[in-house]
ZAMARGU-4260 file (C-alpha; in steps of 0.2 Angstrom, whole numbers, plus 5000, padded with zeros to 4 digits):
<rodrens>
0) 4993/5121/4901 | 4987/5103/4899 | 5002/5099/4887 | 5014/5108/4899 | 5007/5097/4913
5) 5010/5081/4903 | 5028/5087/4899 | 5031/5091/4917 | 5026/5074/4923 | 5038/5066/4910
10) 5052/5077/4916 | 5050/5076/4935 | 5044/5058/4938 | 5055/5057/4954 | 5046/5073/4961
15) 5029/5065/4960 | 5035/5048/4966 | 5030/5052/4984 | 5013/5057/4979 | 5011/5042/4969
20) 5016/5030/4983 | 5005/5039/4995 | 4989/5038/4984 | 4994/5020/4980 | 4996/5014/4998
25) 4981/5024/5003 | 4969/5017/4990 | 4976/4999/4994 | 4971/5001/5013 | 4955/5010/5011
30) 4949/4999/4996 | 4953/4983/5005 | 4941/4987/5019 | 4928/4994/5006 | 4928/4976/4998
35) 4922/4969/5015 | 4907/4981/5015 | 4904/4975/4997 | 4906/4957/5003 | 4892/4960/5016
40) 4880/4964/5003 | 4881/4946/4996 | 4872/4931/5002 | 4878/4930/5019 | 4870/4927/5036
45) 4865/4941/5047 | 4879/4939/5060 | 4892/4938/5046 | 4885/4954/5038 | 4886/4963/5054
50) 4904/4958/5057 | 4909/4962/5039 | 4901/4979/5040 | 4909/4983/5057 | 4926/4979/5051
55) 4924/4988/5034 | 4915/5003/5040 | 4923/5007/5056 | 4941/5002/5051 | 4938/5009/5034
60) 4931/5026/5040 | 4945/5030/5052 | 4958/5023/5040 | 4951/5035/5027 | 4953/5050/5038
65) 4971/5046/5041 | 4975/5041/5023 | 4967/5057/5016 | 4976/5068/5028 | 4993/5059/5023
70) 4989/5060/5005 | 4985/5079/5006 | 5001/5082/5017 | 5012/5073/5004 | 5004/5082/4990
75) 5006/5099/4998 | 5024/5096/5002 | 5028/5091/4984 | 5019/5106/4976 | 5027/5118/4988
80) 5044/5113/4982 | 5039/5120/4965 | 5034/5137/4972 | 5048/5146/4963 | 5044/5137/4946
85) 5026/5142/4947 | 5030/5160/4951 | 5042/5160/4936 | 5028/5154/4925 | 5018/5169/4931
90) 5032/5181/4926 | 5032/5175/4908 | 5013/5178/4906 | 5004/5163/4914 | 4989/5167/4924
95) 4986/5161/4942 | 4972/5150/4935 | 4983/5143/4922 | 4997/5138/4934 | 4984/5130/4946
100) 4976/5121/4932 | 4993/5114/4927 | 4997/5107/4944 | 4979/5100/4947 | 4980/5091/4930
105) 4997/5084/4936 | 4991/5079/4953 | 4975/5071/4946 | 4984/5061/4933 | 4996/5054/4946
110) 4982/5050/4958 | 4971/5042/4945 | 4985/5030/4939 | 4990/5026/4957 | 4972/5022/4962
115) 4969/5012/4947 | 4985/5001/4950 | 4980/4999/4968 | 4964/4990/4963 | 4973/4973/4963
120) 4982/4974/4979 | 4967/4981/4988 | 4957/4966/4983 | 4971/4955/4989 | 4972/4963/5006
125) 4953/4963/5008 | 4953/4944/5004 | 4967/4942/5017 | 4957/4952/5031 | 4942/4941/5027
130) 4953/4926/5029 | 4958/4932/5047 | 4940/4934/5051 | 4936/4916/5046 | 4951/4910/5056
135) 4944/4919/5071 | 4927/4911/5069 | 4919/4928/5066 | 4913/4924/5049 | 4907/4908/5041
140) 4920/4899/5031 | 4908/4899/5016 | 4908/4918/5014 | 4915/4922/4997 | 4925/4938/4995
145) 4918/4951/4984 | 4927/4966/4976 | 4915/4975/4965 | 4919/4990/4954 | 4909/5002/4966
150) 4919/4999/4981 | 4936/5001/4972 | 4929/5015/4961 | 4923/5025/4975 | 4940/5023/4984
155) 4949/5029/4969 | 4938/5044/4966 | 4940/5049/4984 | 4959/5048/4983 | 4959/5057/4966
160) 4948/5071/4973 | 4958/5074/4988 | 4974/5075/4978 | 4967/5087/4966 | 4960/5098/4981
165) 4977/5097/4990 | 4986/5103/4974 | 4974/5117/4971 | 4976/5123/4989 | 4995/5122/4989
170) 4996/5131/4972 | 4985/5145/4977 | 4999/5153/4988 | 5013/5150/4976 | 5003/5157/4961
175) 5001/5174/4970 | 5019/5176/4976 | 5034/5185/4968 | 5048/5174/4962 | 5060/5179/4976
180) 5048/5175/4990 | 5043/5159/4981 | 5061/5154/4979 | 5064/5155/4998 | 5048/5146/5003
185) 5052/5132/4990 | 5066/5127/5002 | 5060/5133/5019 | 5042/5131/5018 | 5029/5145/5022
190) 5033/5156/5036 | 5016/5156/5043 | 5002/5143/5046 | 4985/5147/5038 | 4971/5151/5049
195) 4961/5137/5041 | 4974/5125/5046 | 4974/5131/5064 | 4955/5130/5064 | 4954/5113/5057
200) 4967/5107/5070 | 4958/5114/5085 | 4941/5107/5079 | 4949/5090/5078 | 4956/5092/5096
205) 4939/5098/5102 | 4931/5082/5094 | 4944/5071/5102 | 4940/5079/5119 | 4922/5077/5116
210) 4924/5058/5113 | 4934/5056/5129 | 4920/5065/5139 | 4907/5054/5131 | 4916/5039/5136
215) 4915/5043/5154 | 4899/5052/5155 | 4887/5042/5143 | 4895/5026/5136 | 4900/5021/5153
220) 4882/5018/5158 | 4877/5009/5142 | 4871/4991/5143 | 4883/4987/5129 | 4900/4983/5137
225) 4909/4988/5121 | 4900/5005/5120 | 4915/5014/5129 | 4927/5007/5116 | 4917/5015/5102
230) 4921/5033/5108 | 4937/5030/5117 | 4946/5024/5101 | 4940/5038/5090 | 4945/5050/5104
235) 4964/5046/5101 | 4962/5046/5083 | 4955/5064/5083 | 4968/5070/5095 | 4982/5062/5085
240) 4976/5069/5068 | 4972/5086/5076 | 4990/5088/5083 | 4997/5082/5066 | 4988/5096/5058
245) 4996/5108/5070 | 5013/5100/5067 | 5022/5116/5061 | 5017/5126/5077 | 5022/5111/5088
250) 5039/5109/5079 | 5042/5128/5082 | 5039/5125/5101 | 5050/5109/5101 | 5064/5118/5092
255) 5064/5132/5105 | 5065/5120/5119 | 5079/5109/5111 | 5090/5123/5103 | 5100/5125/5119
260) 5104/5106/5119 | 5108/5106/5101 | 5120/5120/5102 | 5130/5109/5115 | 5133/5096/5101
265) 5144/5107/5090 | 5142/5113/5073 | 5131/5099/5067 | 5119/5103/5082 | 5119/5121/5078
270) 5115/5119/5060 | 5101/5107/5065 | 5094/5120/5076 | 5094/5133/5063 | 5087/5122/5050
275) 5072/5117/5062 | 5069/5135/5064 | 5070/5140/5046 | 5059/5126/5038 | 5045/5121/5051
280) 5033/5118/5037 | 5044/5106/5027 | 5050/5096/5042 | 5032/5096/5049 | 5027/5085/5035
285) 5038/5072/5043 | 5032/5075/5061 | 5014/5073/5056 | 5014/5054/5052 | 5025/5051/5067
290) 5012/5059/5079 | 4998/5048/5071 | 5009/5033/5072 | 5013/5035/5090 | 4997/5042/5096
295) 4986/5029/5088 | 4998/5015/5091 | 5000/5018/5110 | 4981/5022/5112 | 4974/5007/5103
300) 4987/4995/5110 | 4983/5000/5128 | 4964/5000/5124 | 4965/4981/5120 | 4976/4978/5135
305) 4964/4987/5147 | 4950/4976/5140 | 4959/4960/5143 | 4963/4966/5160 | 4945/4970/5164
310) 4939/4953/5157 | 4953/4943/5164 | 4957/4937/5146 | 4940/4929/5144 | 4931/4937/5129
315) 4915/4933/5120 | 4913/4931/5101 | 4909/4950/5101 | 4925/4953/5112 | 4936/4943/5100
320) 4928/4953/5085 | 4932/4970/5093 | 4949/4964/5098 | 4953/4958/5081 | 4946/4975/5074
325) 4958/4985/5085 | 4973/4974/5081 | 4970/4977/5063 | 4968/4995/5066 | 4985/4996/5075
330) 4993/4986/5061 | 4985/4995/5047 | 4989/5012/5054 | 5006/5008/5060 | 5012/5001/5043
335) 5004/5015/5033 | 5011/5029/5045 | 5028/5021/5045 | 5028/5020/5026 | 5022/5038/5025
340) 5037/5043/5037 | 5049/5035/5025 | 5040/5043/5010 | 5039/5060/5017 | 5057/5060/5023
345) 5063/5055/5006 | 5054/5069/4998 | 5060/5082/5011 | 5078/5077/5009 | 5077/5077/4990
350) 5070/5095/4990 | 5086/5100/5000 | 5099/5093/4988 | 5105/5110/4983 | 5107/5115/5001
355) 5116/5099/5006 | 5128/5102/4990 | 5131/5119/4996 | 5136/5113/5013 | 5149/5101/5005
360) 5156/5115/4994 | 5159/5126/5009 | 5169/5112/5018 | 5157/5101/5027 | 5161/5082/5025
365) 5147/5070/5021 | 5148/5063/5039 | 5145/5081/5045 | 5130/5083/5034 | 5123/5067/5039
370) 5125/5072/5057 | 5115/5088/5054 | 5100/5078/5047 | 5101/5065/5060 | 5100/5078/5074
375) 5085/5085/5065 | 5077/5068/5064 | 5080/5065/5083 | 5071/5081/5087 | 5056/5077/5075
380) 5055/5059/5083 | 5056/5065/5101 | 5043/5078/5097 | 5032/5065/5088 | 5033/5053/5103
385) 5029/5067/5116 | 5014/5074/5107 | 5008/5057/5101 | 5009/5050/5119 | 4998/5065/5124
390) 4986/5061/5111 | 4985/5043/5116 | 4979/5048/5134 | 4963/5053/5126 | 4960/5035/5123
395) 4969/5027/5138 | 4962/5038/5153 | 4944/5038/5150 | 4944/5019/5145 | 4954/5014/5160
400) 4943/5025/5171 | 4927/5016/5164 | 4934/4998/5164 | 4947/4998/5179 | 4940/5012/5190
405) 4957/5021/5189 | 4964/5034/5177 | 4981/5025/5173 | 4980/5006/5170 | 4993/4996/5180
410) 5000/4989/5164 | 5018/4996/5164 | 5026/5006/5150 | 5031/4992/5139 | 5018/4995/5125
415) 5023/5013/5125 | 5041/5010/5124 | 5039/4998/5110 | 5029/5010/5099 | 5041/5024/5103
420) 5056/5013/5099 | 5048/5009/5082 | 5045/5027/5079 | 5063/5032/5082 | 5070/5017/5072
425) 5059/5022/5057 | 5063/5040/5057 | 5082/5038/5060 | 5084/5024/5047 | 5074/5034/5034
430) 5084/5049/5037 | 5101/5040/5035 | 5095/5031/5020 | 5087/5047/5011 | 5103/5057/5016
435) 5114/5043/5008 | 5105/5044/4992 | 5106/5063/4992 | 5124/5063/4995 | 5129/5051/4981
440) 5131/5065/4967 | 5146/5076/4968 | 5143/5092/4978 | 5144/5104/4962 | 5133/5092/4952
445) 5120/5092/4966 | 5119/5111/4967 | 5118/5113/4948 | 5105/5099/4945 | 5094/5105/4959
450) 5095/5123/4953 | 5091/5118/4936
</rodrens>
């Protein structure tokens, strides 16, 4: 099976490109902040060591949660597209263990190479963040950046381990199915959401609510003025990731709500509604990073704005440090989530090449096919904005109550509108771009190639 895995990688490099990019970007982001922790172990002053560890551990830890979730989701989408192939291997004598081992070897190989190549950009990004800290007078200008093998190595091992685990979990279902069932799920996704996934999502939501409660009941009475921020921020992160884990269920609810409107838009809207109902698992892979992007983007942006309103714009060294930390969090997560949306959409549309080719063979024009996918993207973006906005309230409401003595800050909707507009732009632009690439081959060629 190891030889077969190597041959499979050579034959389907484009199929694993999404996984490679997810691991590469994830290792770059997490590895960059891991180097700050490594820098803190050097010959630096106590205040500088605290700043470096704060930035490295806090941002790195929450970034790690989001990155690992994204890597696991991308790996799961990619592997599930091969359900029919894996079941076919079973029919010719391969055991379930052998098929799982083949996919795990493929995933581990791709992840290991991506993590190794990410070492250099991770070092460069870490050095850039250190430069920001120096410019903000939070770290002495003489502090030298360090990127030892431990920081980069641990990051790479974490990415590789998560990829292998995600591949094993994704192949477990496919290795037990019949070929006919697997062929259907390869294009539509599983018809049900596992109990483990539901439990994980509910656990994360409970953790987010617990953090929000701690903000107003415990941290509000702390002598440290930034203590409420240490729980309000994670509250929004937990809620956003928790909702993202439950994305297939949320998309079903959104589809049921939007279906009557979509039907009024003609054949393209009707087909979009049918596709959303038929493949919630596949399209949920796109919805998940949108929820994370919107939830954390809005929550953290308003958190910083609330702090500015509470202090009148006058911040101490610690305040500037926390503000920079939050701005870096917003920037890091926003860029990563946006790239993940593009990456996942490209993989999802690529997996539907045969379907799109069949639509064209039955008389649909390329413009009509694009319209179907655009309306799907509109529903996904709208759902992500709505759910992400709800998740952001886990940060905004308790922090506003503690700092401004009111639940909703008097800051206007401008920040939320900007984040929502960015989410819509990323989803729709990615959808149009991925669809254009999928429609380049002739319809019959696309059907034959995808089937083979």
